[in-house]
Biopython code that builds the backbone (N, CA, C, O; Angstrom):
import numpy as np
from Bio.PDB.StructureBuilder import StructureBuilder

atoms = [
    (1, "MET", "N", (-18.080, -25.399, 35.174)),
    (1, "MET", "CA", (-17.787, -25.188, 33.785)),
    (1, "MET", "C", (-18.529, -26.184, 32.915)),
    (1, "MET", "O", (-19.147, -25.792, 31.925)),
    (2, "GLY", "N", (-18.484, -27.413, 33.247)),
    (2, "GLY", "CA", (-19.194, -28.423, 32.468)),
    (2, "GLY", "C", (-18.522, -28.708, 31.146)),
    (2, "GLY", "O", (-17.639, -27.971, 30.707)),
    (3, "LEU", "N", (-18.951, -29.786, 30.519)),
    (3, "LEU", "CA", (-18.380, -30.175, 29.240)),
    (3, "LEU", "C", (-19.202, -29.685, 28.063)),
    (3, "LEU", "O", (-18.774, -29.828, 26.917)),
    (4, "ARG", "N", (-20.364, -29.113, 28.312)),
    (4, "ARG", "CA", (-21.227, -28.709, 27.207)),
    (4, "ARG", "C", (-20.703, -27.500, 26.456)),
    (4, "ARG", "O", (-20.857, -27.415, 25.238)),
    (5, "LYS", "N", (-20.096, -26.580, 27.152)),
    (5, "LYS", "CA", (-19.632, -25.351, 26.527)),
    (5, "LYS", "C", (-18.176, -25.092, 26.908)),
    (5, "LYS", "O", (-17.896, -24.195, 27.702)),
    (6, "PRO", "N", (-17.251, -25.866, 26.352)),
    (6, "PRO", "CA", (-15.853, -25.696, 26.757)),
    (6, "PRO", "C", (-15.306, -24.307, 26.443)),
    (6, "PRO", "O", (-14.457, -23.807, 27.180)),
    (7, "GLN", "N", (-15.773, -23.671, 25.364)),
    (7, "GLN", "CA", (-15.255, -22.344, 25.032)),
    (7, "GLN", "C", (-15.609, -21.317, 26.105)),
    (7, "GLN", "O", (-14.823, -20.411, 26.381)),
    (8, "LYS", "N", (-16.769, -21.452, 26.700)),
    (8, "LYS", "CA", (-17.167, -20.545, 27.777)),
    (8, "LYS", "C", (-16.258, -20.748, 28.985)),
    (8, "LYS", "O", (-15.815, -19.786, 29.612)),
    (9, "GLY", "N", (-15.989, -22.003, 29.299)),
    (9, "GLY", "CA", (-15.079, -22.298, 30.399)),
    (9, "GLY", "C", (-13.692, -21.746, 30.146)),
    (9, "GLY", "O", (-13.064, -21.188, 31.046)),
    (10, "ILE", "N", (-13.215, -21.900, 28.927)),
    (10, "ILE", "CA", (-11.896, -21.382, 28.570)),
    (10, "ILE", "C", (-11.866, -19.865, 28.701)),
    (10, "ILE", "O", (-10.886, -19.295, 29.182)),
    (11, "HIS", "N", (-12.940, -19.218, 28.272)),
    (11, "HIS", "CA", (-13.004, -17.757, 28.379)),
    (11, "HIS", "C", (-12.804, -17.312, 29.829)),
    (11, "HIS", "O", (-12.025, -16.399, 30.104)),
    (12, "TYR", "N", (-13.507, -17.959, 30.745)),
    (12, "TYR", "CA", (-13.389, -17.577, 32.153)),
    (12, "TYR", "C", (-12.019, -17.933, 32.727)),
    (12, "TYR", "O", (-11.490, -17.204, 33.567)),
    (13, "LEU", "N", (-11.454, -19.027, 32.288)),
    (13, "LEU", "CA", (-10.100, -19.368, 32.728)),
    (13, "LEU", "C", (-9.091, -18.348, 32.224)),
    (13, "LEU", "O", (-8.166, -17.983, 32.951)),
    (14, "GLU", "N", (-9.255, -17.881, 30.985)),
    (14, "GLU", "CA", (-8.350, -16.865, 30.439)),
    (14, "GLU", "C", (-8.461, -15.554, 31.216)),
    (14, "GLU", "O", (-7.455, -14.884, 31.449)),
    (15, "LEU", "N", (-9.674, -15.189, 31.616)),
    (15, "LEU", "CA", (-9.844, -13.985, 32.436)),
    (15, "LEU", "C", (-9.116, -14.139, 33.772)),
    (15, "LEU", "O", (-8.449, -13.213, 34.234)),
    (16, "ALA", "N", (-9.249, -15.308, 34.382)),
    (16, "ALA", "CA", (-8.572, -15.564, 35.657)),
    (16, "ALA", "C", (-7.056, -15.584, 35.475)),
    (16, "ALA", "O", (-6.323, -15.075, 36.323)),
    (17, "ALA", "N", (-6.586, -16.165, 34.380)),
    (17, "ALA", "CA", (-5.147, -16.205, 34.102)),
    (17, "ALA", "C", (-4.591, -14.789, 33.953)),
    (17, "ALA", "O", (-3.493, -14.496, 34.425)),
    (18, "ALA", "N", (-5.347, -13.920, 33.300)),
    (18, "ALA", "CA", (-4.911, -12.535, 33.119)),
    (18, "ALA", "C", (-4.803, -11.796, 34.453)),
    (18, "ALA", "O", (-4.113, -10.782, 34.551)),
    (19, "GLN", "N", (-5.483, -12.304, 35.472)),
    (19, "GLN", "CA", (-5.398, -11.744, 36.820)),
    (19, "GLN", "C", (-4.298, -12.415, 37.643)),
    (19, "GLN", "O", (-4.077, -12.059, 38.801)),
    (20, "GLY", "N", (-3.612, -13.386, 37.042)),
    (20, "GLY", "CA", (-2.490, -14.032, 37.713)),
    (20, "GLY", "C", (-2.781, -15.375, 38.336)),
    (20, "GLY", "O", (-1.961, -15.880, 39.104)),
    (21, "SER", "N", (-3.916, -15.972, 38.036)),
    (21, "SER", "CA", (-4.250, -17.264, 38.635)),
    (21, "SER", "C", (-3.427, -18.394, 38.014)),
    (21, "SER", "O", (-3.624, -18.760, 36.856)),
    (22, "LEU", "N", (-2.513, -18.931, 38.798)),
    (22, "LEU", "CA", (-1.704, -20.059, 38.331)),
    (22, "LEU", "C", (-2.564, -21.299, 38.123)),
    (22, "LEU", "O", (-2.295, -22.108, 37.235)),
    (23, "THR", "N", (-3.590, -21.441, 38.941)),
    (23, "THR", "CA", (-4.511, -22.566, 38.781)),
    (23, "THR", "C", (-5.210, -22.484, 37.433)),
    (23, "THR", "O", (-5.344, -23.493, 36.740)),
    (24, "ALA", "N", (-5.655, -21.291, 37.058)),
    (24, "ALA", "CA", (-6.305, -21.116, 35.754)),
    (24, "ALA", "C", (-5.337, -21.439, 34.623)),
    (24, "ALA", "O", (-5.724, -22.057, 33.632)),
    (25, "MET", "N", (-4.087, -21.026, 34.765)),
    (25, "MET", "CA", (-3.088, -21.310, 33.730)),
    (25, "MET", "C", (-2.877, -22.806, 33.577)),
    (25, "MET", "O", (-2.802, -23.321, 32.461)),
    (26, "SER", "N", (-2.782, -23.493, 34.696)),
    (26, "SER", "CA", (-2.626, -24.943, 34.661)),
    (26, "SER", "C", (-3.841, -25.603, 34.018)),
    (26, "SER", "O", (-3.707, -26.513, 33.200)),
    (27, "ASN", "N", (-5.029, -25.133, 34.398)),
    (27, "ASN", "CA", (-6.253, -25.694, 33.817)),
    (27, "ASN", "C", (-6.348, -25.428, 32.323)),
    (27, "ASN", "O", (-6.829, -26.280, 31.577)),
    (28, "LEU", "N", (-5.897, -24.258, 31.872)),
    (28, "LEU", "CA", (-5.899, -23.972, 30.431)),
    (28, "LEU", "C", (-4.982, -24.947, 29.694)),
    (28, "LEU", "O", (-5.335, -25.458, 28.632)),
    (29, "GLY", "N", (-3.807, -25.198, 30.263)),
    (29, "GLY", "CA", (-2.912, -26.174, 29.649)),
    (29, "GLY", "C", (-3.568, -27.541, 29.553)),
    (29, "GLY", "O", (-3.456, -28.233, 28.541)),
    (30, "TYR", "N", (-4.249, -27.916, 30.618)),
    (30, "TYR", "CA", (-4.944, -29.208, 30.667)),
    (30, "TYR", "C", (-6.061, -29.264, 29.632)),
    (30, "TYR", "O", (-6.192, -30.260, 28.919)),
    (31, "TRP", "N", (-6.871, -28.202, 29.539)),
    (31, "TRP", "CA", (-7.969, -28.168, 28.558)),
    (31, "TRP", "C", (-7.427, -28.265, 27.137)),
    (31, "TRP", "O", (-7.889, -29.083, 26.341)),
    (32, "PHE", "N", (-6.438, -27.419, 26.824)),
    (32, "PHE", "CA", (-5.929, -27.396, 25.455)),
    (32, "PHE", "C", (-5.160, -28.665, 25.095)),
    (32, "PHE", "O", (-5.009, -28.979, 23.915)),
    (33, "SER", "N", (-4.678, -29.391, 26.088)),
    (33, "SER", "CA", (-3.979, -30.646, 25.787)),
    (33, "SER", "C", (-4.949, -31.741, 25.355)),
    (33, "SER", "O", (-4.537, -32.805, 24.893)),
    (34, "GLY", "N", (-6.244, -31.464, 25.510)),
    (34, "GLY", "CA", (-7.264, -32.420, 25.083)),
    (34, "GLY", "C", (-7.683, -33.395, 26.157)),
    (34, "GLY", "O", (-8.415, -34.345, 25.881)),
    (35, "GLN", "N", (-7.231, -33.175, 27.377)),
    (35, "GLN", "CA", (-7.537, -34.110, 28.457)),
    (35, "GLN", "C", (-8.823, -33.786, 29.207)),
    (35, "GLN", "O", (-9.328, -34.628, 29.949)),
    (36, "LYS", "N", (-9.357, -32.588, 29.030)),
    (36, "LYS", "CA", (-10.516, -32.167, 29.815)),
    (36, "LYS", "C", (-11.843, -32.458, 29.130)),
    (36, "LYS", "O", (-12.765, -32.978, 29.758)),
    (37, "SER", "N", (-11.945, -32.130, 27.856)),
    (37, "SER", "CA", (-13.235, -32.229, 27.176)),
    (37, "SER", "C", (-13.116, -33.010, 25.876)),
    (37, "SER", "O", (-12.284, -32.685, 25.028)),
    (38, "PRO", "N", (-13.936, -34.032, 25.714)),
    (38, "PRO", "CA", (-13.907, -34.780, 24.455)),
    (38, "PRO", "C", (-14.441, -33.951, 23.285)),
    (38, "PRO", "O", (-14.275, -34.332, 22.126)),
    (39, "ARG", "N", (-15.077, -32.830, 23.586)),
    (39, "ARG", "CA", (-15.634, -31.977, 22.532)),
    (39, "ARG", "C", (-14.625, -30.970, 21.994)),
    (39, "ARG", "O", (-14.902, -30.277, 21.015)),
    (40, "MET", "N", (-13.476, -30.886, 22.615)),
    (40, "MET", "CA", (-12.458, -29.937, 22.174)),
    (40, "MET", "C", (-11.376, -30.641, 21.392)),
    (40, "MET", "O", (-10.895, -31.704, 21.785)),
    (41, "THR", "N", (-10.998, -30.040, 20.284)),
    (41, "THR", "CA", (-9.850, -30.526, 19.534)),
    (41, "THR", "C", (-8.598, -30.046, 20.262)),
    (41, "THR", "O", (-8.478, -28.854, 20.544)),
    (42, "PRO", "N", (-7.667, -30.938, 20.573)),
    (42, "PRO", "CA", (-6.457, -30.506, 21.270)),
    (42, "PRO", "C", (-5.683, -29.463, 20.461)),
    (42, "PRO", "O", (-5.624, -29.524, 19.233)),
    (43, "ASP", "N", (-5.103, -28.524, 21.166)),
    (43, "ASP", "CA", (-4.211, -27.529, 20.584)),
    (43, "ASP", "C", (-2.934, -27.587, 21.412)),
    (43, "ASP", "O", (-2.802, -26.899, 22.425)),
    (44, "LEU", "N", (-1.995, -28.417, 20.966)),
    (44, "LEU", "CA", (-0.794, -28.676, 21.750)),
    (44, "LEU", "C", (0.055, -27.434, 21.946)),
    (44, "LEU", "O", (0.674, -27.269, 22.997)),
    (45, "ILE", "N", (0.095, -26.556, 20.949)),
    (45, "ILE", "CA", (0.874, -25.325, 21.074)),
    (45, "ILE", "C", (0.283, -24.449, 22.174)),
    (45, "ILE", "O", (1.009, -23.919, 23.015)),
    (46, "GLU", "N", (-1.025, -24.304, 22.161)),
    (46, "GLU", "CA", (-1.689, -23.479, 23.173)),
    (46, "GLU", "C", (-1.538, -24.109, 24.560)),
    (46, "GLU", "O", (-1.368, -23.392, 25.547)),
    (47, "ALA", "N", (-1.597, -25.427, 24.643)),
    (47, "ALA", "CA", (-1.408, -26.104, 25.931)),
    (47, "ALA", "C", (-0.018, -25.818, 26.489)),
    (47, "ALA", "O", (0.125, -25.454, 27.656)),
    (48, "LEU", "N", (1.001, -25.983, 25.657)),
    (48, "LEU", "CA", (2.365, -25.750, 26.125)),
    (48, "LEU", "C", (2.578, -24.282, 26.459)),
    (48, "LEU", "O", (3.309, -23.964, 27.397)),
    (49, "LYS", "N", (1.952, -23.384, 25.706)),
    (49, "LYS", "CA", (2.034, -21.951, 26.022)),
    (49, "LYS", "C", (1.629, -21.715, 27.474)),
    (49, "LYS", "O", (2.345, -21.050, 28.223)),
    (50, "TRP", "N", (0.486, -22.259, 27.868)),
    (50, "TRP", "CA", (0.002, -22.026, 29.233)),
    (50, "TRP", "C", (0.893, -22.682, 30.268)),
    (50, "TRP", "O", (1.094, -22.116, 31.343)),
    (51, "TYR", "N", (1.433, -23.856, 29.982)),
    (51, "TYR", "CA", (2.353, -24.489, 30.925)),
    (51, "TYR", "C", (3.641, -23.670, 31.061)),
    (51, "TYR", "O", (4.179, -23.539, 32.160)),
    (52, "TYR", "N", (4.138, -23.117, 29.939)),
    (52, "TYR", "CA", (5.331, -22.264, 30.007)),
    (52, "TYR", "C", (5.062, -21.018, 30.845)),
    (52, "TYR", "O", (5.879, -20.651, 31.689)),
    (53, "ILE", "N", (3.927, -20.368, 30.620)),
    (53, "ILE", "CA", (3.588, -19.164, 31.377)),
    (53, "ILE", "C", (3.532, -19.483, 32.866)),
    (53, "ILE", "O", (4.057, -18.732, 33.689)),
    (54, "GLN", "N", (2.905, -20.582, 33.201)),
    (54, "GLN", "CA", (2.822, -20.986, 34.605)),
    (54, "GLN", "C", (4.221, -21.202, 35.175)),
    (54, "GLN", "O", (4.496, -20.817, 36.312)),
    (55, "THR", "N", (5.095, -21.809, 34.399)),
    (55, "THR", "CA", (6.462, -22.064, 34.853)),
    (55, "THR", "C", (7.204, -20.764, 35.126)),
    (55, "THR", "O", (7.935, -20.659, 36.111)),
    (56, "VAL", "N", (7.019, -19.773, 34.260)),
    (56, "VAL", "CA", (7.694, -18.486, 34.438)),
    (56, "VAL", "C", (7.209, -17.777, 35.699)),
    (56, "VAL", "O", (8.010, -17.197, 36.433)),
    (57, "LEU", "N", (5.914, -17.821, 35.951)),
    (57, "LEU", "CA", (5.329, -17.064, 37.055)),
    (57, "LEU", "C", (5.337, -17.795, 38.389)),
    (57, "LEU", "O", (5.221, -17.170, 39.443)),
    (58, "GLU", "N", (5.472, -19.095, 38.348)),
    (58, "GLU", "CA", (5.405, -19.899, 39.567)),
    (58, "GLU", "C", (6.757, -19.906, 40.272)),
    (58, "GLU", "O", (7.792, -20.153, 39.653)),
    (59, "SER", "N", (6.734, -19.637, 41.553)),
    (59, "SER", "CA", (7.964, -19.670, 42.316)),
    (59, "SER", "C", (7.644, -20.218, 43.704)),
    (59, "SER", "O", (6.782, -19.657, 44.380)),
    (60, "PRO", "N", (8.276, -21.255, 44.145)),
    (60, "PRO", "CA", (9.201, -22.092, 43.387)),
    (60, "PRO", "C", (8.454, -23.013, 42.423)),
    (60, "PRO", "O", (7.259, -23.266, 42.573)),
    (61, "HIS", "N", (9.182, -23.496, 41.447)),
    (61, "HIS", "CA", (8.571, -24.401, 40.469)),
    (61, "HIS", "C", (8.197, -25.715, 41.149)),
    (61, "HIS", "O", (8.927, -26.220, 42.002)),
    (62, "THR", "N", (7.060, -26.250, 40.758)),
    (62, "THR", "CA", (6.638, -27.532, 41.317)),
    (62, "THR", "C", (6.980, -28.647, 40.344)),
    (62, "THR", "O", (7.159, -28.418, 39.148)),
    (63, "ASN", "N", (7.066, -29.843, 40.872)),
    (63, "ASN", "CA", (7.343, -30.993, 40.016)),
    (63, "ASN", "C", (6.238, -31.206, 38.998)),
    (63, "ASN", "O", (6.507, -31.616, 37.868)),
    (64, "SER", "N", (4.991, -30.933, 39.385)),
    (64, "SER", "CA", (3.886, -31.169, 38.456)),
    (64, "SER", "C", (3.949, -30.217, 37.271)),
    (64, "SER", "O", (3.635, -30.614, 36.149)),
    (65, "THR", "N", (4.346, -28.972, 37.495)),
    (65, "THR", "CA", (4.461, -28.027, 36.383)),
    (65, "THR", "C", (5.573, -28.456, 35.442)),
    (65, "THR", "O", (5.389, -28.460, 34.225)),
    (66, "SER", "N", (6.716, -28.813, 35.988)),
    (66, "SER", "CA", (7.825, -29.280, 35.154)),
    (66, "SER", "C", (7.439, -30.542, 34.391)),
    (66, "SER", "O", (7.806, -30.708, 33.228)),
    (67, "ARG", "N", (6.707, -31.419, 35.042)),
    (67, "ARG", "CA", (6.252, -32.652, 34.402)),
    (67, "ARG", "C", (5.268, -32.341, 33.269)),
    (67, "ARG", "O", (5.326, -32.968, 32.211)),
    (68, "ASN", "N", (4.364, -31.376, 33.485)),
    (68, "ASN", "CA", (3.419, -30.989, 32.435)),
    (68, "ASN", "C", (4.148, -30.468, 31.202)),
    (68, "ASN", "O", (3.796, -30.820, 30.075)),
    (69, "VAL", "N", (5.162, -29.632, 31.413)),
    (69, "VAL", "CA", (5.940, -29.102, 30.289)),
    (69, "VAL", "C", (6.627, -30.244, 29.556)),
    (69, "VAL", "O", (6.556, -30.323, 28.329)),
    (70, "ALA", "N", (7.287, -31.125, 30.288)),
    (70, "ALA", "CA", (8.008, -32.236, 29.661)),
    (70, "ALA", "C", (7.064, -33.164, 28.905)),
    (70, "ALA", "O", (7.362, -33.566, 27.780)),
    (71, "ASN", "N", (5.937, -33.506, 29.506)),
    (71, "ASN", "CA", (4.976, -34.394, 28.841)),
    (71, "ASN", "C", (4.429, -33.773, 27.569)),
    (71, "ASN", "O", (4.278, -34.452, 26.554)),
    (72, "GLN", "N", (4.134, -32.482, 27.624)),
    (72, "GLN", "CA", (3.588, -31.812, 26.450)),
    (72, "GLN", "C", (4.626, -31.745, 25.336)),
    (72, "GLN", "O", (4.305, -31.993, 24.174)),
    (73, "LYS", "N", (5.869, -31.410, 25.683)),
    (73, "LYS", "CA", (6.933, -31.291, 24.675)),
    (73, "LYS", "C", (7.188, -32.622, 23.977)),
    (73, "LYS", "O", (7.548, -32.643, 22.800)),
    (74, "ASN", "N", (7.005, -33.733, 24.689)),
    (74, "ASN", "CA", (7.228, -35.051, 24.088)),
    (74, "ASN", "C", (6.263, -35.359, 22.957)),
    (74, "ASN", "O", (6.532, -36.240, 22.141)),
    (75, "LYS", "N", (5.145, -34.650, 22.894)),
    (75, "LYS", "CA", (4.129, -34.875, 21.863)),
    (75, "LYS", "C", (4.275, -33.920, 20.680)),
    (75, "LYS", "O", (3.473, -33.959, 19.747)),
    (76, "MET", "N", (5.301, -33.058, 20.716)),
    (76, "MET", "CA", (5.359, -31.952, 19.766)),
    (76, "MET", "C", (6.649, -31.930, 18.957)),
    (76, "MET", "O", (7.676, -32.474, 19.361)),
    (77, "SER", "N", (6.556, -31.277, 17.796)),
    (77, "SER", "CA", (7.738, -31.068, 16.956)),
    (77, "SER", "C", (8.511, -29.852, 17.480)),
    (77, "SER", "O", (7.959, -29.048, 18.230)),
    (78, "PRO", "N", (9.784, -29.713, 17.091)),
    (78, "PRO", "CA", (10.547, -28.529, 17.497)),
    (78, "PRO", "C", (9.881, -27.217, 17.066)),
    (78, "PRO", "O", (9.918, -26.235, 17.807)),
    (79, "ASP", "N", (9.277, -27.194, 15.884)),
    (79, "ASP", "CA", (8.596, -25.979, 15.426)),
    (79, "ASP", "C", (7.397, -25.646, 16.309)),
    (79, "ASP", "O", (7.148, -24.478, 16.606)),
    (80, "GLN", "N", (6.661, -26.662, 16.726)),
    (80, "GLN", "CA", (5.520, -26.428, 17.612)),
    (80, "GLN", "C", (5.984, -25.897, 18.969)),
    (80, "GLN", "O", (5.354, -25.009, 19.545)),
    (81, "ILE", "N", (7.071, -26.438, 19.465)),
    (81, "ILE", "CA", (7.612, -25.989, 20.749)),
    (81, "ILE", "C", (8.041, -24.531, 20.661)),
    (81, "ILE", "O", (7.769, -23.747, 21.571)),
    (82, "GLU", "N", (8.706, -24.166, 19.576)),
    (82, "GLU", "CA", (9.110, -22.771, 19.384)),
    (82, "GLU", "C", (7.900, -21.853, 19.281)),
    (82, "GLU", "O", (7.918, -20.741, 19.808)),
    (83, "ALA", "N", (6.856, -22.307, 18.609)),
    (83, "ALA", "CA", (5.630, -21.506, 18.497)),
    (83, "ALA", "C", (5.010, -21.289, 19.873)),
    (83, "ALA", "O", (4.526, -20.198, 20.173)),
    (84, "ALA", "N", (5.023, -22.323, 20.708)),
    (84, "ALA", "CA", (4.479, -22.196, 22.064)),
    (84, "ALA", "C", (5.298, -21.207, 22.888)),
    (84, "ALA", "O", (4.736, -20.398, 23.627)),
    (85, "LYS", "N", (6.619, -21.268, 22.766)),
    (85, "LYS", "CA", (7.480, -20.323, 23.483)),
    (85, "LYS", "C", (7.197, -18.893, 23.035)),
    (85, "LYS", "O", (7.135, -17.977, 23.856)),
    (86, "PHE", "N", (7.027, -18.710, 21.725)),
    (86, "PHE", "CA", (6.728, -17.384, 21.188)),
    (86, "PHE", "C", (5.405, -16.868, 21.737)),
    (86, "PHE", "O", (5.318, -15.721, 22.174)),
    (87, "ARG", "N", (4.374, -17.711, 21.717)),
    (87, "ARG", "CA", (3.059, -17.298, 22.232)),
    (87, "ARG", "C", (3.130, -16.959, 23.716)),
    (87, "ARG", "O", (2.524, -15.986, 24.167)),
    (88, "ALA", "N", (3.868, -17.762, 24.470)),
    (88, "ALA", "CA", (4.001, -17.507, 25.908)),
    (88, "ALA", "C", (4.704, -16.175, 26.153)),
    (88, "ALA", "O", (4.278, -15.387, 26.998)),
    (89, "SER", "N", (5.771, -15.930, 25.417)),
    (89, "SER", "CA", (6.508, -14.680, 25.555)),
    (89, "SER", "C", (5.627, -13.484, 25.203)),
    (89, "SER", "O", (5.635, -12.467, 25.898)),
    (90, "HIS", "N", (4.880, -13.618, 24.131)),
    (90, "HIS", "CA", (3.977, -12.550, 23.703)),
    (90, "HIS", "C", (2.916, -12.295, 24.782)),
    (90, "HIS", "O", (2.627, -11.144, 25.108)),
    (91, "TRP", "N", (2.345, -13.359, 25.328)),
    (91, "TRP", "CA", (1.323, -13.211, 26.368)),
    (91, "TRP", "C", (1.907, -12.519, 27.594)),
    (91, "TRP", "O", (1.291, -11.611, 28.151)),
    (92, "LEU", "N", (3.091, -12.948, 28.011)),
    (92, "LEU", "CA", (3.723, -12.355, 29.191)),
    (92, "LEU", "C", (4.037, -10.878, 28.968)),
    (92, "LEU", "O", (3.886, -10.067, 29.882)),
    (93, "ASP", "N", (4.472, -10.525, 27.759)),
    (93, "ASP", "CA", (4.750, -9.122, 27.446)),
    (93, "ASP", "C", (3.492, -8.264, 27.500)),
    (93, "ASP", "O", (3.553, -7.092, 27.869)),
    (94, "ASN", "N", (2.362, -8.839, 27.136)),
    (94, "ASN", "CA", (1.110, -8.091, 27.057)),
    (94, "ASN", "C", (0.253, -8.169, 28.314)),
    (94, "ASN", "O", (-0.752, -7.466, 28.417)),
    (95, "ASN", "N", (0.627, -8.998, 29.254)),
    (95, "ASN", "CA", (-0.153, -9.168, 30.482)),
    (95, "ASN", "C", (0.766, -9.011, 31.683)),
    (95, "ASN", "O", (1.271, -9.989, 32.234)),
    (96, "LYS", "N", (0.967, -7.793, 32.065)),
    (96, "LYS", "CA", (1.812, -7.526, 33.233)),
    (96, "LYS", "C", (1.035, -7.931, 34.478)),
    (96, "LYS", "O", (0.013, -7.332, 34.813)),
    (97, "ILE", "N", (1.532, -8.945, 35.146)),
    (97, "ILE", "CA", (0.829, -9.501, 36.298)),
    (97, "ILE", "C", (1.559, -9.103, 37.571)),
    (97, "ILE", "O", (2.771, -9.280, 37.695)),
    (98, "ASN", "N", (0.809, -8.573, 38.495)),
    (98, "ASN", "CA", (1.340, -8.246, 39.802)),
    (98, "ASN", "C", (1.440, -9.550, 40.584)),
    (98, "ASN", "O", (0.426, -10.191, 40.860)),
    (99, "GLU", "N", (2.641, -9.938, 40.934)),
    (99, "GLU", "CA", (2.845, -11.236, 41.579)),
    (99, "GLU", "C", (2.103, -11.367, 42.903)),
    (99, "GLU", "O", (1.874, -12.487, 43.360)),
    (100, "THR", "N", (1.724, -10.273, 43.527)),
    (100, "THR", "CA", (0.989, -10.380, 44.785)),
    (100, "THR", "C", (-0.431, -10.886, 44.564)),
    (100, "THR", "O", (-1.089, -11.298, 45.519)),
    (101, "HIS", "N", (-0.917, -10.862, 43.321)),
    (101, "HIS", "CA", (-2.263, -11.345, 43.030)),
    (101, "HIS", "C", (-2.278, -12.783, 42.517)),
    (101, "HIS", "O", (-3.339, -13.319, 42.199)),
    (102, "MET", "N", (-1.119, -13.399, 42.438)),
    (102, "MET", "CA", (-1.083, -14.769, 41.940)),
    (102, "MET", "C", (-1.496, -15.731, 43.036)),
    (102, "MET", "O", (-1.187, -15.532, 44.211)),
    (103, "ASP", "N", (-2.227, -16.816, 42.616)),
    (103, "ASP", "CA", (-2.597, -17.824, 43.616)),
    (103, "ASP", "C", (-1.570, -18.914, 43.659)),
    (103, "ASP", "O", (-1.703, -19.857, 44.439)),
]
sb = StructureBuilder()
sb.init_structure("model")
sb.init_model(0)
sb.init_chain("A")
sb.init_seg("    ")
for serial, (resi, resn, name, xyz) in enumerate(atoms, 1):
    if name == "N":
        sb.init_residue(resn, " ", resi, " ")
    sb.init_atom(name, np.array(xyz, "f"), 0.0, 1.0, " ", f" {name:<3s}", serial, name[0])
structure = sb.get_structure()
């Protein structure tokens, strides 16, 4: 992916996430949290959205996923957290994922 074109990397991660890749979802949360690329402006709502989606689809839940959600929420206002929940719910409603294809 590289750091030169983070939007291209995000595009491919979103395609993988739509196919059920939990790794892609985790990486999207990491990218949007601002930890991956110094060229990207953090989007905390989008980061938490991806961590929430991963939490819903992951079974059993891992400590790292729960920790990612908690760490992200600590940086956000209640309104931002609600916006992330709304985005996650909307994404899940629009992306029916067959659990047998999840990594």
